[in-house]
C-alpha positions as CSV (number, residue, x, y, z in Angstrom):
1,X,-15.1,-26.2,33.4
2,X,-17.3,-23.1,33.1
3,X,-14.3,-21.1,31.7
4,X,-13.8,-23.7,29.0
5,X,-17.4,-23.6,28.0
6,X,-17.4,-19.8,28.0
7,X,-14.2,-19.8,25.9
8,X,-15.6,-22.3,23.4
9,X,-18.8,-20.3,23.1
10,X,-16.9,-17.1,22.4
11,X,-14.8,-18.8,19.8
12,X,-17.9,-20.2,18.2
13,X,-19.6,-16.8,18.0
14,X,-16.6,-15.1,16.5
15,X,-16.3,-17.8,13.8
16,X,-19.9,-17.7,12.6
17,X,-20.2,-16.6,8.9
18,X,-20.9,-12.9,8.7
19,X,-22.3,-10.8,5.9
20,X,-19.9,-8.6,4.0
21,X,-21.7,-5.3,3.3
22,X,-19.1,-2.6,3.1
23,X,-15.3,-2.3,2.7
24,X,-13.0,-0.6,5.2
25,X,-13.6,2.8,3.8
26,X,-17.4,2.4,4.4
27,X,-18.5,2.3,0.8
28,X,-20.5,-0.6,-0.6
29,X,-18.3,-3.3,-2.2
30,X,-18.1,-3.1,-6.0
31,X,-16.6,-5.0,-8.9
32,X,-15.6,-3.3,-12.2
33,X,-15.1,-5.9,-15.0
34,X,-14.3,-5.7,-18.7
35,X,-13.8,-8.4,-21.3
36,X,-13.2,-8.8,-25.0
37,X,-14.2,-12.0,-26.7
38,X,-13.6,-11.2,-30.4
39,X,-11.0,-8.9,-31.9
40,X,-12.6,-8.1,-35.2
41,X,-11.7,-4.4,-35.1
42,X,-8.3,-4.8,-33.4
43,X,-5.5,-3.3,-35.6
44,X,-2.7,-2.1,-33.4
45,X,0.6,-2.0,-35.2
46,X,-1.3,-2.5,-38.5
47,X,-1.6,-6.3,-37.8
48,X,-4.6,-8.5,-37.4
49,X,-3.2,-11.3,-35.3
50,X,-5.5,-11.8,-32.3
51,X,-8.0,-14.6,-32.3
52,X,-11.3,-14.9,-30.5
53,X,-11.5,-15.9,-26.9
54,X,-14.9,-17.7,-26.7
55,X,-14.8,-18.1,-22.9
56,X,-14.1,-14.5,-21.8
57,X,-17.7,-13.5,-21.3
58,X,-18.6,-16.7,-19.5
59,X,-15.6,-16.4,-17.2
60,X,-16.6,-12.9,-16.2
61,X,-20.2,-13.9,-15.8
62,X,-19.2,-16.8,-13.6
63,X,-17.0,-14.7,-11.5
64,X,-19.6,-12.0,-11.0
65,X,-22.4,-14.4,-10.3
66,X,-20.2,-16.3,-7.8
67,X,-19.6,-13.1,-5.8
68,X,-22.5,-10.8,-6.5
69,X,-25.2,-13.5,-6.1
70,X,-23.8,-14.8,-2.8
71,X,-26.5,-14.0,-0.2
72,X,-23.8,-13.2,2.4
73,X,-22.5,-10.3,0.4
74,X,-23.8,-7.0,-1.1
75,X,-21.7,-6.1,-4.1
76,X,-22.4,-3.7,-6.9
77,X,-21.2,-4.6,-10.3
78,X,-20.3,-2.7,-13.5
79,X,-19.4,-4.8,-16.5
80,X,-18.4,-3.6,-20.0
81,X,-17.8,-6.0,-22.9
82,X,-16.4,-5.8,-26.4
83,X,-16.6,-2.3,-27.9
84,X,-17.6,-0.8,-24.5
85,X,-14.3,-1.9,-22.9
86,X,-12.2,1.3,-23.3
87,X,-8.6,2.1,-22.4
88,X,-9.8,5.3,-20.7
89,X,-11.7,3.2,-18.1
90,X,-8.4,2.0,-16.8
91,X,-6.2,5.1,-17.3
92,X,-7.5,8.7,-17.7
93,X,-11.0,8.0,-16.2
94,X,-9.9,5.3,-13.8
95,X,-11.3,7.2,-10.8
96,X,-14.8,6.9,-12.3
97,X,-14.4,3.2,-13.5
98,X,-11.6,0.8,-12.5
99,X,-10.3,2.7,-9.5
100,X,-13.8,3.4,-8.3
101,X,-14.3,-0.3,-7.4
102,X,-12.9,-2.7,-4.9
103,X,-12.1,-5.4,-7.4
104,X,-11.1,-4.6,-11.0
105,X,-11.1,-7.5,-13.5
106,X,-10.1,-7.8,-17.1
107,X,-10.4,-10.8,-19.4
108,X,-9.0,-10.8,-22.9
109,X,-5.7,-11.0,-24.8
110,X,-2.4,-9.7,-23.5
111,X,-0.3,-7.8,-26.1
112,X,2.6,-7.2,-26.0
113,X,4.3,-7.9,-22.6
114,X,2.7,-6.0,-19.7
115,X,-0.4,-4.8,-21.6
116,X,-3.8,-6.0,-22.4
117,X,-5.6,-5.6,-25.7
118,X,-8.9,-4.0,-26.4
119,X,-11.1,-4.1,-29.5
120,X,-11.9,-0.4,-29.5
121,X,-9.4,2.3,-30.2
122,X,-10.7,5.2,-28.1
123,X,-7.3,6.5,-27.1
124,X,-5.3,3.3,-27.6
125,X,-5.8,-0.3,-28.5
126,X,-3.9,-1.4,-25.4
127,X,-4.0,-0.8,-21.6
128,X,-0.3,-0.4,-20.7
129,X,0.5,-1.5,-17.2
130,X,2.9,1.4,-16.8
131,X,-0.1,3.8,-17.3
132,X,-2.1,2.2,-14.6
133,X,-2.4,4.1,-11.3
134,X,-4.9,1.9,-9.4
135,X,-5.5,2.0,-5.7
136,X,-5.2,5.7,-5.1
137,X,-9.0,6.0,-5.0
138,X,-10.8,2.7,-3.9
139,X,-9.4,-0.3,-5.9
140,X,-7.9,-2.9,-3.6
141,X,-7.5,-5.9,-6.1
142,X,-6.7,-6.2,-9.8
143,X,-7.4,-9.5,-11.4
144,X,-6.4,-10.1,-15.0
145,X,-7.3,-13.1,-17.1
146,X,-4.8,-12.3,-19.9
147,X,-1.5,-13.7,-21.1
148,X,1.7,-11.7,-20.7
149,X,0.4,-9.1,-18.4
150,X,2.7,-10.0,-15.5
151,X,5.8,-10.7,-17.6
152,X,8.7,-8.8,-16.1
153,X,9.7,-8.2,-12.5
154,X,8.6,-6.1,-9.5
155,X,10.0,-3.0,-11.1
156,X,7.5,-3.3,-13.9
157,X,4.5,-3.2,-11.6
158,X,5.2,-1.2,-8.5
159,X,4.1,2.1,-10.0
160,X,0.6,0.8,-10.9
161,X,-0.1,-0.3,-7.3
162,X,-0.6,3.0,-5.5
163,X,-2.8,1.2,-2.9
164,X,-3.6,-2.2,-4.4
165,X,-3.3,-5.1,-2.0
166,X,-2.9,-7.6,-4.8
167,X,-2.4,-8.0,-8.5
168,X,-3.2,-11.4,-9.9
169,X,-2.7,-12.5,-13.5
170,X,-0.5,-14.7,-15.7
171,X,3.2,-14.6,-16.7
172,X,3.5,-16.4,-20.1
173,X,5.6,-16.6,-23.2
């Protein structure tokens, strides 16, 4: 009888909620997020065909507040929106931005297949999935709220996941 009580007590102790303060590499948990709501400046391929996404800011805000405001966690956040969402944050300077976080998030239009569209042309209007090289620094998860980003098959995405545990998004027509 005493063994059963001891066993149950140990199980109970190990199942108590615990605070999440750091990830496996010892750094503080962090989220890097970017979103585009309106595409007033977007002009890739000399077309003006992307409409506004009225919910992209509120989606990112809800995600961040649900994670960052949780008293059992201790996350840092970096969030850029509209003209401050740049292709370089995901590609050439990813080790400072997207790949310097545990969770990288993008919300906006996908255009064309396997890319996501930005409203500022710093080096490109799009973030091309085949240019992503996430996970070789700190990023473990990539979450995209964008159409068409996951169109294709595994061969289209393996190169961008140098250490990512998970890529989540949509595959749409």
